[in-house]
N, C-alpha and C positions, 0 to 999 in steps of 0.2 A: 813276860807279858804275853798274853795270848792274843792272837789275831783272828778275826773272823774272815772266812773265805766263802765267796759265793759259789754255789754249785754250778756246774757247767750248763745246766738247763734254765737258769734264771738270769734277769737283767737288773742291774742296780737302779734304784729310784732316781738317783741323780742323772743317770744316763738317759732315762726315758723323757725327762723334761725338755732338754734341747731338741730331741727328735720330734716331740709333739708340737713344740713351738714352731719349728721349721715347716712341718706339715701344715699347720694352721695358716701360717703366712703364705705358703704356696697356694693353698685353697682360696684365700682371700684375693690373691693376685690373679688367679685364673677367673674368679667370679667378676672382678673389676674389668678385666679385658673383655670378657664375654658381654657385659652390659654396655661397655663403651663402644664396641664395634657395631656398625650398622647392620640391621637384619637384612638378609638377602632379599632383594625385590624381584617380583615376577617380571617386571619390565623396567626400563630406565626411568629414573626419577624426573619429574617435571618441575618441581619447586613450586607448585601451586599452593595457595593458602589452604590450610587444613580446615578452616571454618566455612568454606564455601559449600552451599547446599547441593546435594545431588538429586533432590526431589523438591519441586516447586508447584504450588497450586493444586495439589491433589485433593485438598479438602474443599476448595472453593469451586472447582470446575469438574464436571462429570466425565469428560472425555480425556484420553490419555495419548501422549506421544512419548515413546520410550525407545531405548536402544542400548547398544554396547559399542565400546571402542576397544579394539583388539590389535595387538602387535604380534604377528606370527602366532595367533591363537592365544596369546597371553594378554591379560587386561592391562590397560593403561589408566592410571589414577591422576586426577587433577586436570583433565582436559576440559576446556571451556566449550560449551554448546549453547547456541542461541536458537530459540524457537520463536518465529514471528509470523503474523498473518492476521488480516482483518482488524488491524489496529491493536492487536495483543502481542506483547513481547515478553519472553521469560529467559533468564540466564541460569544455567546449571553447570556443575562440574562433576565429572565422573568420580565414582567412589572407588574403593580398593578393588572391587570386582569389575571395574570398567563400565559400570551401569549408570544410567541416568533416567529420570522420569519427570514429565511435565504435564500438569493438568491444563487443558485448554477449554475455552468456553463453548466453542461451536464445532459441529461436524463439518469442517471446511478444509481448505487446502492451506498448509503451513510450510514455511521455508525453514529447514533445519541446517544451520551453519556451524561447522567445526572450526574453531580458531586455531590455525596451524602454528601460530606463535606460541601456543601452550604445549606443543609437542616437543619431545627431546630433540636435541641437535641432530641434523641429518636424517630426520624422519618426516615423512609426508604421507598424506592420504593418496592411495593408489587406486587406479581404475584399470582392471585387467583387460577390458575391451579396448582401451585407448581412445574411445570416442568422446568421453566426457572430459572437457578441459578444466572444469571446476568440480572435481570429485568431492571436495570438502563441503559442497552445498547441495542439498537434496530437497526435493519437493515431496511432502508427505500429505496425502489426502485421507482424511478420516472417513471411513465408510459407516454403514449402519451399526456396526458393532461398537463404535465409539473408541476403538483402539487401533493404533498403528505403531509398528516397530521399524526403526531406521538404524541400521548397523553401519559402522565405519570400519574399514579394514586398512590398517596402516602398514607401510613397508619402508625399506630404505630407498632413498632417492632424493632428487632435487624437487623443491617446491616450485610450482608454476606461479610466476608473478606477472601481473599485468602492469604495464607502464602507465604513468599518469596521463600521457597523451591518449592512449587507447581507452582508458577509463573515461576521459573527458569526451571523446568522440561517441562512446557508447551512451553516456548520459545525454548528450545532445540529441542523438537519434531518438531515445526514449522521450526526451522532452518535446521533440517535434510531434511525436505520436500523441502525447498527452495534450499538447497545445492545440492541435487540430481538433481533437475531440472537445476540448474546452471551448474552442472558438465557436463551434456549432451552438452550444448553449448560450454563449455570450452574445452572439449575433441576435438571437431571438429576444433576449432580455433588452438589448439595446433598441431593437425595433419597437418594442412595446413602450419603452421610456420615451423614445423620440416622437412617437405619435400621440401618446396619452399623458406623458409626464409622470407615469406611475412607476415607482421603484417596487417591482413585484417580488416580494420575498417568497411567494408560493411558486416561483419559477423552479425552485429546487425540486418540488414535488412533481412538476411536469416532467423533469428529467427522470425521476424515479418511476413515474407512471409508464413511460415508454419501455423501460426494462421489465417491469412487472407484467405489462401487456404481452410482451414477447414470451415471457415465461408461461403465462396463462395459455396462450395458443399452442405452445410447444407441448403442454400437458394433454392436448387432444391428438397427440401423435402427428402433428403437422410438421413437415420439414422446416428447419430453422430459416432457410432462404425464402420460404413462403410466410412463415410466422412473422418475420421482421417487417415486411411491407404491410401486413395486416395490422401489426402493432402501431405502425406509423399512421395508418388511417384512423385507428382508434385514438391516437394522440391528437390528431387534427380535430376529431369530433369532440374530444375532451376540452380542447382550447376554445372551440366554438361554443360549447355548452357553458363554460365559465363566463365567457363574454356576454352571451345572451341572458343567462340567468342571474348574473351578479354584477359584472362591471358596467354594462350598458345602463341598467336601471340606476346604478349609483351615479354614473356620469350625468344622466338626464335630471337627476335630483340636484345637481350642482355640488356634489360632495367634493371637498378640497383634496389635493394630492396627498396631504399629510394624513388625513383620515383614511384615504384609500390605501396608503401604505400600511397603516395599522390594521386595516381589514385584511390585507394580504398576509400579514404576520399571523393573525388568527386563523386564516384559511390554511396557511402552511402547517401550523401545529395540528389542526383538525385532520387534514389529509394524511399527515405523517402517521398518526395513530390509527387511522382507518386502514392504511397499508399494513401496519403491524398486526392489526386484528386479523387480516385475511392471510398474510403469508408468515406470520410469527416473527420471532426475534432472531431467528437463525439466518444463515447465508445459503442461498440457492444458486445453482450453477446452470448456465445455458450450455447446450451441446457444443462441444469443441473448445471449451475453456482450457482444457489441459493439453492442447495440441503441442507437438514437439517443436523445439527451437531449431531454426536453420541458420547455420553459420554463414554470414555474408562476407565480412572483411574485418580483419583485426580482431578486436574483442566484441564486435557488434554481431548479435544474433537476434533474429526476430522469428516469431511463429507465423504461419500462414495467416492466422486470424489478425495478427498485428499489421501485416502488409496489406491485407484486404481492408482493414479498418482505415488505414492511412489513405488508400486509394479512394475509398468511398467518401471520406471527408473532403479530399481535394475536389472530386467531381461535384459533390453537392455545393461546395463553396463557389466553384466556377459557375454552376447553374444559378445559384442565388445572385451572384454578381450580374449575370446577364439579365435576370428578372428585374433586379433593382435599377439597372442603368438603361435597359432597352425597352422594357414593356411599359404600357400606359399605367398599369396599376403601380409598378415600381416607381415611375416618375411621380405619380400622385402621392405615393408614400413619402418620397423625399420632400415634396411640396408641403405636405401637412406637417412634417417634422420641422421645416423652416418657419412656417407661419400658418397655423390652422385656420385663423379667421380669413386670411387672404385666400387660402386654398378653397374654403367654403364659398367665398364671394366669387371665385373664378368658376364655379359650377361643379366642383369636385364633391362627390358624396362622401363626406368624412366618415359617417357611421359605417358605410359599406367597406371603405378602405381599412378602417380600424378592425373591422370584423375579419377581413382577409389577413391582416397583420397578426391577429391572435391565432389564426389557423396556421400560418407559416411559422410563427414563433413556437407554438406547441409541437409542430412536426419536427422542427430542428431540435428542440429540447428532447423529444422522444428518441430521436436518432442518437443524440449524445448519450442518453441513458443506456441504450443498448450497447454502444461502443464502450462506455465506461464499465459496464458489467463484464465485458471481456478484458478490459485493461486492469481492473482491480486484482483478480477476477472475483465475480460473485455478485449476487443481488441481495441487498438489504433494504429494510423498510426506511432507513434514513440515509441511504447512499447519496441522494441529491444534496441533502443538507451538509454532507461532509465537504463538498466542493463549492457550496454557495458563496462563501467569502471569496474564493478564487475567481468565480464568475463575475462578481461585483468588482473585484480588483481589476480584471481584464477590461471591463466596460469603463471603469474610471480612468485607468491608465491610458486607454486608447482615446478617450474623450467622450463625455456623456452625450448620448444621442447619435453617435456615429457608428454605423454597423461595421464599416471596414476598420475603423479605429478599434472596435471591440475585438476584431480578428487579430489585428497586430498586437494588441494588449494580451490576448490569450496566448499567442505564440511566445511572447516574452515571459509571461508568468509560467507557462509550461516548461520553458527552458530553465528558468531560474529555479523552479521547484526541483527538477531532476539534477541539475548541475550542482546545486548547493549541497546535495547529500554527499559530495566528495569531502566537505569540510565540517559539516554539522551532522548530528544524528538524523537518521531517516525519519524518525517521528516528528522532527521539528522542521522538515523541509517546507511545509506549507507556511509556517511562520516566517521563514526566511524570505519567501517570495513577497509576503505582505510588508515586511520591513523595507525591502527594496522599493516597493510601491510608494511607501511613505516618503522615502528619500527622493524619488523622482518627482513626486508632486510638490515637494518643497521648492523645487526649482522651476517646475512647469505645472502650475495648478490646473490649467485647463486641459491637461492630457496631451498626448502625442499629436493628434490631429486638431485639437482645439475645439472649444465649444461652439464657435461660429461656423464650423464646417458643416456642410450638408450631411445628411445621413448616409449618403453614398460616397 
């Protein structure tokens, strides 16, 4: 029997099959391990949801706030960014390149906040200068180009945290500032109600008028410290004109307070859109609105404008209290508030006192508008309407027709508005103050000082 022998340079077919099978299995194993292992990341993973947008509002709004988040020059993905300002808020997350973009409606100032909880463990926003205690919060002001870029640089380190007590004290100081400004407007509204019985919804536009008047005079290159007193004089003239041209003729015709209130609502809407026609729908700034913050104590920091605003509010309130309690016109105002018929029978010229009340109320409202333009910051055609309910809440809480009650109510509303933002979203802080107002009135319907109290 003959046997076949393979030549030295060839391989038998049976021997090739196991070798090919082993090679194929090895290749499949290598491919599986390659696909199963995570791809190397440029920076540490954050675990952020993959479906979160990195671009928001680009089609709806013409202006842009954008930026990058970098860790040692490498991009971080999935970091949460919030852009807020002027009642507008947007949330975005950085993409794989560490970039984000937000469309915003106005060329105004916006606050850009990076949520450090979305950063990898042991990572924090760093400030090389060491002067900024909250480097994860930046202020972005959009200029004429409609574009602004805000970059965050991340490094290894400990995150700065603010205790609850420090946050509470900071909110209370801000609430005092807001409450004093709100008190100026509430006192004027309470004066008008106490002497005429009118719930003047157009009081919001008197607040807006003061800010717009200051902006108008600043446009003539008048220094702001000169423009503000001129704006207050214009506000006083505006109040006098409204009384002489509208309210006094209606009072003489015997129009009821309900009809007068409806007229005030129509006047409010008309004035609001007149303001929009002249200044547009954007936000304008007064000089000094972007002044730097000064660290006072703990987490409390105020700008020079804030401190001057609080000082002016206190001085004006003290002067008003002296006028109301010590001067003849002030005493006559209180008498008319208690009993207009008896005051007229006593020889008090009711029309003249009411005319003075309108001037004082318009001046206080104009000053409140200027201070609110710095507090927001910015001037809008509807800025007064944004706080109108809070002004009415302060008057109602303090007691209808009581000027000092309106001041107390305004301080309480201002405090509640700011402090409540520790527990509820900032956009809902006004609603929180109104809810507390309802709860208080359930137990004391007449307000803090009561309906029977004098206006002073």
